[in-house]
Each structure stands twice: as structure tokens, then as C-alpha cells.
PDB file of N, CA, C and O in Angstrom:
ATOM      1  N   THR A   1      -5.724  -2.960  12.213  1.00  0.00           N
ATOM      2  CA  THR A   1      -4.716  -4.049  12.384  1.00  0.00           C
ATOM      3  C   THR A   1      -3.246  -3.799  12.758  1.00  0.00           C
ATOM      4  O   THR A   1      -2.936  -2.619  12.927  1.00  0.00           O
ATOM      5  N   GLU A   2      -2.113  -4.916  12.941  1.00  0.00           N
ATOM      6  CA  GLU A   2      -1.043  -4.386  13.443  1.00  0.00           C
ATOM      7  C   GLU A   2      -0.339  -4.042  12.198  1.00  0.00           C
ATOM      8  O   GLU A   2       0.387  -3.048  12.211  1.00  0.00           O
ATOM      9  N   GLN A   3      -0.476  -4.828  10.984  1.00  0.00           N
ATOM     10  CA  GLN A   3       0.149  -4.442   9.560  1.00  0.00           C
ATOM     11  C   GLN A   3      -0.107  -2.889   9.352  1.00  0.00           C
ATOM     12  O   GLN A   3       0.792  -2.098   9.065  1.00  0.00           O
ATOM     13  N   ARG A   4      -1.203  -2.605   9.499  1.00  0.00           N
ATOM     14  CA  ARG A   4      -1.718  -1.238   9.275  1.00  0.00           C
ATOM     15  C   ARG A   4      -0.883  -0.174  10.033  1.00  0.00           C
ATOM     16  O   ARG A   4      -0.235   0.742   9.528  1.00  0.00           O
ATOM     17  N   ASP A   5      -1.021  -0.466  11.291  1.00  0.00           N
ATOM     18  CA  ASP A   5      -0.479   0.530  12.655  1.00  0.00           C
ATOM     19  C   ASP A   5       1.163   0.306  12.002  1.00  0.00           C
ATOM     20  O   ASP A   5       1.711   1.307  11.542  1.00  0.00           O
ATOM     21  N   ARG A   6       1.752  -0.746  11.988  1.00  0.00           N
ATOM     22  CA  ARG A   6       3.218  -0.264  11.232  1.00  0.00           C
ATOM     23  C   ARG A   6       3.585   0.226   9.998  1.00  0.00           C
ATOM     24  O   ARG A   6       4.722   0.590   9.698  1.00  0.00           O
ATOM     25  N   LEU A   7       2.408   0.233   9.131  1.00  0.00           N
ATOM     26  CA  LEU A   7       2.500   1.117   7.994  1.00  0.00           C
ATOM     27  C   LEU A   7       2.758   2.726   8.483  1.00  0.00           C
ATOM     28  O   LEU A   7       3.625   3.568   8.247  1.00  0.00           O
ATOM     29  N   ALA A   8       1.251   2.665   9.474  1.00  0.00           N
ATOM     30  CA  ALA A   8       1.302   3.897   9.513  1.00  0.00           C
ATOM     31  C   ALA A   8       2.228   4.562  10.323  1.00  0.00           C
ATOM     32  O   ALA A   8       2.195   5.791  10.261  1.00  0.00           O
ATOM     33  N   ALA A   9       3.157   3.976  11.169  1.00  0.00           N
ATOM     34  CA  ALA A   9       4.182   4.599  11.792  1.00  0.00           C
ATOM     35  C   ALA A   9       5.463   4.848  10.724  1.00  0.00           C
ATOM     36  O   ALA A   9       6.157   5.849  10.906  1.00  0.00           O
ATOM     37  N   LEU A  10       5.740   4.039   9.738  1.00  0.00           N
ATOM     38  CA  LEU A  10       6.532   4.423   8.838  1.00  0.00           C
ATOM     39  C   LEU A  10       6.030   5.470   8.010  1.00  0.00           C
ATOM     40  O   LEU A  10       6.764   6.396   7.664  1.00  0.00           O
ATOM     41  N   CYS A  11       5.000   5.406   7.715  1.00  0.00           N
ATOM     42  CA  CYS A  11       4.135   6.598   6.697  1.00  0.00           C
ATOM     43  C   CYS A  11       4.666   7.816   7.643  1.00  0.00           C
ATOM     44  O   CYS A  11       5.317   8.654   7.019  1.00  0.00           O
ATOM     45  N   THR A  12       4.539   8.012   8.737  1.00  0.00           N
ATOM     46  CA  THR A  12       4.668   9.100   9.481  1.00  0.00           C
ATOM     47  C   THR A  12       6.283   9.526   9.734  1.00  0.00           C
ATOM     48  O   THR A  12       6.732  10.670   9.815  1.00  0.00           O
ATOM     49  N   ALA A  13       6.891   8.465   9.817  1.00  0.00           N
ATOM     50  CA  ALA A  13       8.570   8.587   9.786  1.00  0.00           C
ATOM     51  C   ALA A  13       9.273   8.956   8.498  1.00  0.00           C
ATOM     52  O   ALA A  13      10.442   9.338   8.453  1.00  0.00           O
ATOM     53  N   ALA A  14       8.377   8.797   7.326  1.00  0.00           N
ATOM     54  CA  ALA A  14       8.771   9.056   6.164  1.00  0.00           C
ATOM     55  C   ALA A  14       8.383  10.626   5.667  1.00  0.00           C
ATOM     56  O   ALA A  14       8.840  11.161   4.656  1.00  0.00           O
ATOM     57  N   GLY A  15       7.582  11.138   6.466  1.00  0.00           N
ATOM     58  CA  GLY A  15       7.070  12.335   6.274  1.00  0.00           C
ATOM     59  C   GLY A  15       6.021  12.712   5.218  1.00  0.00           C
ATOM     60  O   GLY A  15       5.952  13.812   4.670  1.00  0.00           O
ATOM     61  N   ALA A  16       5.079  11.487   4.965  1.00  0.00           N
ATOM     62  CA  ALA A  16       3.886  11.728   4.259  1.00  0.00           C
ATOM     63  C   ALA A  16       3.057  12.830   4.806  1.00  0.00           C
ATOM     64  O   ALA A  16       2.798  13.166   5.961  1.00  0.00           O
ATOM     65  N   THR A  17       2.668  13.361   3.485  1.00  0.00           N
ATOM     66  CA  THR A  17       1.378  14.416   3.860  1.00  0.00           C
ATOM     67  C   THR A  17       0.332  13.797   4.862  1.00  0.00           C
ATOM     68  O   THR A  17       0.196  14.163   6.029  1.00  0.00           O
ATOM     69  N   ASP A  18      -0.445  12.726   4.185  1.00  0.00           N
ATOM     70  CA  ASP A  18      -1.754  12.053   5.440  1.00  0.00           C
ATOM     71  C   ASP A  18      -1.167  10.803   5.648  1.00  0.00           C
ATOM     72  O   ASP A  18      -1.495   9.830   4.968  1.00  0.00           O
ATOM     73  N   PRO A  19      -0.139  10.734   6.727  1.00  0.00           N
ATOM     74  CA  PRO A  19       0.124   9.257   6.776  1.00  0.00           C
ATOM     75  C   PRO A  19      -0.834   8.279   6.956  1.00  0.00           C
ATOM     76  O   PRO A  19      -0.690   7.158   6.470  1.00  0.00           O
ATOM     77  N   ASN A  20      -2.248   8.747   7.912  1.00  0.00           N
ATOM     78  CA  ASN A  20      -2.999   7.156   8.003  1.00  0.00           C
ATOM     79  C   ASN A  20      -3.597   7.172   7.003  1.00  0.00           C
ATOM     80  O   ASN A  20      -4.208   6.109   6.894  1.00  0.00           O
ATOM     81  N   LEU A  21      -3.830   8.083   5.847  1.00  0.00           N
ATOM     82  CA  LEU A  21      -4.643   7.972   4.960  1.00  0.00           C
ATOM     83  C   LEU A  21      -3.694   6.864   3.612  1.00  0.00           C
ATOM     84  O   LEU A  21      -4.220   6.115   2.788  1.00  0.00           O
ATOM     85  N   LEU A  22      -2.351   7.113   3.798  1.00  0.00           N
ATOM     86  CA  LEU A  22      -1.533   6.337   3.020  1.00  0.00           C
ATOM     87  C   LEU A  22      -1.409   4.990   3.663  1.00  0.00           C
ATOM     88  O   LEU A  22      -1.467   3.975   2.968  1.00  0.00           O
ATOM     89  N   ALA A  23      -1.257   4.941   4.821  1.00  0.00           N
ATOM     90  CA  ALA A  23      -1.287   3.134   5.652  1.00  0.00           C
ATOM     91  C   ALA A  23      -2.553   2.878   5.033  1.00  0.00           C
ATOM     92  O   ALA A  23      -2.376   1.999   4.189  1.00  0.00           O
ATOM     93  N   ASP A  24      -3.955   3.307   5.073  1.00  0.00           N
ATOM     94  CA  ASP A  24      -4.978   2.845   4.618  1.00  0.00           C
ATOM     95  C   ASP A  24      -4.829   2.411   3.348  1.00  0.00           C
ATOM     96  O   ASP A  24      -4.963   1.199   3.179  1.00  0.00           O
ATOM     97  N   THR A  25      -4.561   3.157   2.316  1.00  0.00           N
ATOM     98  CA  THR A  25      -4.530   2.844   1.251  1.00  0.00           C
ATOM     99  C   THR A  25      -3.454   1.706   0.708  1.00  0.00           C
ATOM    100  O   THR A  25      -3.461   1.089  -0.357  1.00  0.00           O
ATOM    101  N   LEU A  26      -2.561   1.649   1.781  1.00  0.00           N
ATOM    102  CA  LEU A  26      -1.580   0.666   0.941  1.00  0.00           C
ATOM    103  C   LEU A  26      -1.973  -0.796   1.735  1.00  0.00           C
ATOM    104  O   LEU A  26      -1.644  -1.921   1.357  1.00  0.00           O
ATOM    105  N   SER A  27      -2.834  -0.422   3.043  1.00  0.00           N
ATOM    106  CA  SER A  27      -3.175  -1.989   3.413  1.00  0.00           C
ATOM    107  C   SER A  27      -4.372  -2.282   2.321  1.00  0.00           C
ATOM    108  O   SER A  27      -4.458  -3.415   1.849  1.00  0.00           O
ATOM    109  N   LEU A  28      -5.256  -1.293   1.939  1.00  0.00           N
ATOM    110  CA  LEU A  28      -6.046  -1.972   1.100  1.00  0.00           C
ATOM    111  C   LEU A  28      -5.244  -2.386  -0.133  1.00  0.00           C
ATOM    112  O   LEU A  28      -5.653  -3.395  -0.707  1.00  0.00           O
ATOM    113  N   LEU A  29      -4.314  -1.855  -0.567  1.00  0.00           N
ATOM    114  CA  LEU A  29      -3.666  -2.250  -1.878  1.00  0.00           C
ATOM    115  C   LEU A  29      -3.034  -3.922  -1.618  1.00  0.00           C
ATOM    116  O   LEU A  29      -3.111  -4.823  -2.453  1.00  0.00           O
ATOM    117  N   LEU A  30      -2.498  -4.016  -0.437  1.00  0.00           N
ATOM    118  CA  LEU A  30      -1.978  -5.115  -0.042  1.00  0.00           C
ATOM    119  C   LEU A  30      -3.228  -6.271   0.158  1.00  0.00           C
ATOM    120  O   LEU A  30      -3.327  -7.322  -0.475  1.00  0.00           O
ATOM    121  N   GLU A  31      -3.756  -5.986   0.767  1.00  0.00           N
ATOM    122  CA  GLU A  31      -5.145  -6.958   0.937  1.00  0.00           C
ATOM    123  C   GLU A  31      -5.817  -7.522  -0.855  1.00  0.00           C
ATOM    124  O   GLU A  31      -5.917  -8.664  -1.305  1.00  0.00           O
ATOM    125  N   GLY A  32      -6.150  -6.242  -1.470  1.00  0.00           N
ATOM    126  CA  GLY A  32      -6.279  -6.717  -2.678  1.00  0.00           C
ATOM    127  C   GLY A  32      -5.414  -7.488  -3.434  1.00  0.00           C
ATOM    128  O   GLY A  32      -5.904  -8.165  -4.338  1.00  0.00           O
ATOM    129  N   ALA A  33      -4.373  -7.513  -3.263  1.00  0.00           N
ATOM    130  CA  ALA A  33      -3.291  -8.087  -4.224  1.00  0.00           C
ATOM    131  C   ALA A  33      -3.508  -9.981  -3.761  1.00  0.00           C
ATOM    132  O   ALA A  33      -3.702 -10.939  -4.510  1.00  0.00           O
ATOM    133  N   ARG A  34      -3.386  -9.930  -2.409  1.00  0.00           N
ATOM    134  CA  ARG A  34      -3.605 -11.268  -1.848  1.00  0.00           C
ATOM    135  C   ARG A  34      -4.709 -11.933  -2.650  1.00  0.00           C
ATOM    136  O   ARG A  34      -4.667 -12.972  -3.309  1.00  0.00           O
ATOM    137  N   VAL A  35      -5.676 -11.110  -2.442  1.00  0.00           N
ATOM    138  CA  VAL A  35      -7.218 -11.756  -2.740  1.00  0.00           C
ATOM    139  C   VAL A  35      -7.254 -11.992  -4.198  1.00  0.00           C
ATOM    140  O   VAL A  35      -8.003 -12.861  -4.644  1.00  0.00           O
ATOM    141  N   ASN A  36      -6.454 -11.238  -5.026  1.00  0.00           N
ATOM    142  CA  ASN A  36      -6.417 -11.479  -6.571  1.00  0.00           C
ATOM    143  C   ASN A  36      -5.708 -12.450  -6.818  1.00  0.00           C
ATOM    144  O   ASN A  36      -6.123 -13.455  -7.395  1.00  0.00           O
ATOM    145  N   ARG A  37      -4.092 -12.219  -6.259  1.00  0.00           N
ATOM    146  CA  ARG A  37      -3.457 -13.740  -6.310  1.00  0.00           C
ATOM    147  C   ARG A  37      -4.139 -14.945  -6.142  1.00  0.00           C
ATOM    148  O   ARG A  37      -3.847 -15.899  -6.862  1.00  0.00           O
ATOM    149  N   GLN A  38      -5.049 -15.039  -5.248  1.00  0.00           N
ATOM    150  CA  GLN A  38      -5.936 -16.390  -4.899  1.00  0.00           C
ATOM    151  C   GLN A  38      -6.646 -16.517  -5.934  1.00  0.00           C
ATOM    152  O   GLN A  38      -6.723 -17.556  -6.590  1.00  0.00           O
ATOM    153  N   ALA A  39      -7.242 -15.450  -6.179  1.00  0.00           N
ATOM    154  CA  ALA A  39      -8.245 -15.883  -7.381  1.00  0.00           C
ATOM    155  C   ALA A  39      -7.712 -15.792  -9.131  1.00  0.00           C
ATOM    156  O   ALA A  39      -8.422 -16.223 -10.039  1.00  0.00           O
ATOM    157  N   THR A  40      -6.498 -15.224  -9.334  1.00  0.00           N
ATOM    158  CA  THR A  40      -6.095 -15.722 -10.646  1.00  0.00           C
ATOM    159  C   THR A  40      -4.559 -15.873 -10.873  1.00  0.00           C
ATOM    160  O   THR A  40      -3.883 -15.570 -11.856  1.00  0.00           O
ATOM    161  N   GLY A  41      -4.256 -16.347  -9.858  1.00  0.00           N
ATOM    162  CA  GLY A  41      -3.057 -16.612  -9.765  1.00  0.00           C
ATOM    163  C   GLY A  41      -1.943 -15.837 -10.135  1.00  0.00           C
ATOM    164  O   GLY A  41      -2.297 -14.683 -10.377  1.00  0.00           O
ATOM    165  N   ALA A  42      -0.294 -16.088 -10.325  1.00  0.00           N
ATOM    166  CA  ALA A  42       0.598 -15.150 -10.436  1.00  0.00           C
ATOM    167  C   ALA A  42       0.590 -14.301 -11.381  1.00  0.00           C
ATOM    168  O   ALA A  42       1.303 -13.305 -11.262  1.00  0.00           O
ATOM    169  N   ASP A  43      -0.215 -14.478 -12.555  1.00  0.00           N
ATOM    170  CA  ASP A  43      -0.377 -13.651 -13.739  1.00  0.00           C
ATOM    171  C   ASP A  43      -1.282 -12.581 -13.771  1.00  0.00           C
ATOM    172  O   ASP A  43      -1.572 -11.731 -14.613  1.00  0.00           O
ATOM    173  N   GLY A  44      -1.703 -12.883 -12.475  1.00  0.00           N
ATOM    174  CA  GLY A  44      -3.337 -11.721 -12.576  1.00  0.00           C
ATOM    175  C   GLY A  44      -2.600 -10.190 -12.023  1.00  0.00           C
ATOM    176  O   GLY A  44      -1.372 -10.119 -12.072  1.00  0.00           O
ATOM    177  N   SER A  45      -3.261  -9.200 -11.595  1.00  0.00           N
ATOM    178  CA  SER A  45      -3.049  -7.960 -11.554  1.00  0.00           C
ATOM    179  C   SER A  45      -1.860  -7.945 -10.388  1.00  0.00           C
ATOM    180  O   SER A  45      -0.827  -7.284 -10.496  1.00  0.00           O
ATOM    181  N   SER A  46      -2.180  -8.757  -9.301  1.00  0.00           N
ATOM    182  CA  SER A  46      -1.518  -8.852  -8.166  1.00  0.00           C
ATOM    183  C   SER A  46       0.129  -8.622  -8.409  1.00  0.00           C
ATOM    184  O   SER A  46       0.835  -8.022  -7.597  1.00  0.00           O
ATOM    185  N   ARG A  47       0.543  -9.111  -9.469  1.00  0.00           N
ATOM    186  CA  ARG A  47       2.257  -9.212 -10.036  1.00  0.00           C
ATOM    187  C   ARG A  47       2.408  -7.516 -10.137  1.00  0.00           C
ATOM    188  O   ARG A  47       3.585  -7.176 -10.252  1.00  0.00           O
ATOM    189  N   ARG A  48       1.647  -6.640 -10.120  1.00  0.00           N
ATOM    190  CA  ARG A  48       1.903  -5.077 -10.172  1.00  0.00           C
ATOM    191  C   ARG A  48       1.569  -4.154  -8.726  1.00  0.00           C
ATOM    192  O   ARG A  48       1.231  -2.976  -8.610  1.00  0.00           O
ATOM    193  N   LEU A  49       1.784  -5.074  -7.833  1.00  0.00           N
ATOM    194  CA  LEU A  49       1.777  -4.355  -6.668  1.00  0.00           C
ATOM    195  C   LEU A  49       2.504  -3.323  -6.226  1.00  0.00           C
ATOM    196  O   LEU A  49       2.142  -2.397  -5.500  1.00  0.00           O
ATOM    197  N   ARG A  50       3.944  -3.615  -6.884  1.00  0.00           N
ATOM    198  CA  ARG A  50       4.919  -2.867  -6.527  1.00  0.00           C
ATOM    199  C   ARG A  50       4.866  -1.496  -6.837  1.00  0.00           C
ATOM    200  O   ARG A  50       5.130  -0.527  -6.124  1.00  0.00           O
ATOM    201  N   GLU A  51       4.317  -1.582  -8.525  1.00  0.00           N
ATOM    202  CA  GLU A  51       4.496  -0.509  -8.871  1.00  0.00           C
ATOM    203  C   GLU A  51       3.104   0.106  -8.567  1.00  0.00           C
ATOM    204  O   GLU A  51       3.096   1.248  -9.027  1.00  0.00           O
ATOM    205  N   SER A  52       2.173  -0.134  -8.099  1.00  0.00           N
ATOM    206  CA  SER A  52       0.631   0.320  -7.554  1.00  0.00           C
ATOM    207  C   SER A  52       1.120   1.268  -6.111  1.00  0.00           C
ATOM    208  O   SER A  52       0.792   2.414  -5.804  1.00  0.00           O
ATOM    209  N   CYS A  53       2.087   0.220  -5.345  1.00  0.00           N
ATOM    210  CA  CYS A  53       2.310   1.180  -4.305  1.00  0.00           C
ATOM    211  C   CYS A  53       3.275   1.981  -4.022  1.00  0.00           C
ATOM    212  O   CYS A  53       3.483   2.355  -2.868  1.00  0.00           O
ATOM    213  N   ASN A  54       4.185   2.449  -5.319  1.00  0.00           N
ATOM    214  CA  ASN A  54       5.352   3.149  -5.493  1.00  0.00           C
ATOM    215  C   ASN A  54       4.394   4.314  -5.802  1.00  0.00           C
ATOM    216  O   ASN A  54       4.379   5.368  -5.168  1.00  0.00           O
ATOM    217  N   ALA A  55       3.757   4.073  -6.635  1.00  0.00           N
ATOM    218  CA  ALA A  55       2.823   5.252  -7.175  1.00  0.00           C
ATOM    219  C   ALA A  55       2.017   6.011  -6.249  1.00  0.00           C
ATOM    220  O   ALA A  55       1.848   7.230  -6.237  1.00  0.00           O
ATOM    221  N   THR A  56       1.441   4.952  -5.313  1.00  0.00           N
ATOM    222  CA  THR A  56       0.601   5.892  -4.105  1.00  0.00           C
ATOM    223  C   THR A  56       1.585   6.252  -3.272  1.00  0.00           C
ATOM    224  O   THR A  56       1.286   7.286  -2.675  1.00  0.00           O
ATOM    225  N   ILE A  57       2.641   5.821  -2.984  1.00  0.00           N
ATOM    226  CA  ILE A  57       3.565   6.405  -2.103  1.00  0.00           C
ATOM    227  C   ILE A  57       4.145   8.071  -2.616  1.00  0.00           C
ATOM    228  O   ILE A  57       4.331   9.066  -1.915  1.00  0.00           O
ATOM    229  N   LYS A  58       4.315   7.890  -4.030  1.00  0.00           N
ATOM    230  CA  LYS A  58       4.791   9.483  -4.504  1.00  0.00           C
ATOM    231  C   LYS A  58       3.999  10.414  -4.323  1.00  0.00           C
ATOM    232  O   LYS A  58       4.338  11.579  -4.116  1.00  0.00           O
ATOM    233  N   ALA A  59       2.571   9.893  -4.398  1.00  0.00           N
ATOM    234  CA  ALA A  59       1.382  10.844  -4.139  1.00  0.00           C
ATOM    235  C   ALA A  59       1.296  11.502  -2.880  1.00  0.00           C
ATOM    236  O   ALA A  59       0.704  12.577  -2.787  1.00  0.00           O
ATOM    237  N   PHE A  60       1.870  10.916  -1.837  1.00  0.00           N
ATOM    238  CA  PHE A  60       1.591  11.004  -0.920  1.00  0.00           C
ATOM    239  C   PHE A  60       3.174  11.998  -0.068  1.00  0.00           C
ATOM    240  O   PHE A  60       3.214  12.439   1.080  1.00  0.00           O
ATOM    241  N   ALA A  61       4.334  12.076  -1.203  1.00  0.00           N
ATOM    242  CA  ALA A  61       5.479  12.766  -0.502  1.00  0.00           C
ATOM    243  C   ALA A  61       5.334  14.456  -0.206  1.00  0.00           C
ATOM    244  O   ALA A  61       4.834  15.277  -0.975  1.00  0.00           O
ATOM    245  N   PRO A  62       5.626  14.583   0.461  1.00  0.00           N
ATOM    246  CA  PRO A  62       5.819  16.003   1.006  1.00  0.00           C
ATOM    247  C   PRO A  62       6.348  16.757  -0.233  1.00  0.00           C
ATOM    248  O   PRO A  62       7.153  16.248  -1.013  1.00  0.00           O
ATOM    249  N   SER A  63       5.855  17.978  -0.364  1.00  0.00           N
ATOM    250  CA  SER A  63       6.371  18.726  -1.797  1.00  0.00           C
ATOM    251  C   SER A  63       7.561  19.421  -1.568  1.00  0.00           C
ATOM    252  O   SER A  63       8.103  20.036  -2.486  1.00  0.00           O
TER     253      SER A  63
END
């Protein structure tokens, strides 16, 4: 998708160890958060999206 492609470009520019996998993972987190918010509202686990994305990005940071 266009969003995933933009994420991949950003991940590549940031020097991620596996930019395509990181982009796929972030896309899944974003989509999951959207669905979760619709199902459970603002108090569901989607409220922790930023923390989840930050932890994922750190896992792909170059050594």
C-alpha cells in the first residue's frame, strides 16, 4: 500500500537493519490499532500504539 511504501522509504532513510520488515511490522501495528480502537474504544490497547512502535523501531536500529 502507499502507506507501507512511505514507511519503507522512511525506514530505509533511517538506516533500519531490515527496512522492509520494519515497514511491514509498523503497518500491522497501525492497522491493528485502528481495528482495536473501533472494537474497544479509546481505553483499549490501541492507546499504547506509540510505545509499541517505539519499541519496534528500536529493535531494528543499527548497532
